[in-house]
Steps between C-alpha positions, in 0.01 A plus 500: 500500500618860476461703186566855390217618279567764236234757422437736211566789737859625488695408810219295653583164653271291715630202697269205527554237767283193447496131578453260215412223746349585839621221720758226499341201338177695460280331247410676180148644494256214479155486356258342742200503276499469126186625339431723207300747711715530812855440621653503847874559534726449799788734596774426745668800663717435803619729777858381443498582129337837570770574761775407252352733241471785752853444630633514143318830449652633825844390382452696176368800691812502720744460211691818411489633148412793280141385447429404858127425542325710762147369461368146510150420381349173625280366220232248589144391444399457864162656433386186315756248629511586870661176617784461251573859403411613851773271635745639244408864573512460878831312489664765283368771732654320800840461334504864390394622846789305657744638241381856566552449876858400412553827313377440146354821363247429231154618409261206482160492339280232355271469204268241358649335192235641263561858612875440481472405134308819428747718692803336338371628168357833615762612753800266511717761674316428826666157524851400605450138597203265477 
């Protein structure tokens, strides 16, 4: 899913590239334990889906246009979900590194999702593509 997010700041546009479903035939999040005091959820994030997402971002970064993005921010929660979000983060890094070796010129950074939400409100001009 690709969306163009409007902001209250004149002339500001932020592109968001996100997957609505992480893997082909990936099951929806499942609850393993049902109790009033605690819940355990399962997430499925695949390397293939993460690669597809990163390749779509690279495609958008290469596309010509007046509002050509120059900065990509990888947003994840690998600090608390090191296996799933770590796989996503590392896969996106690999795809971007390969694209940069092929001539893509883009500034890449990464932020935790919580900090991203704060910065989207406080300083949205720092973002081109998430």
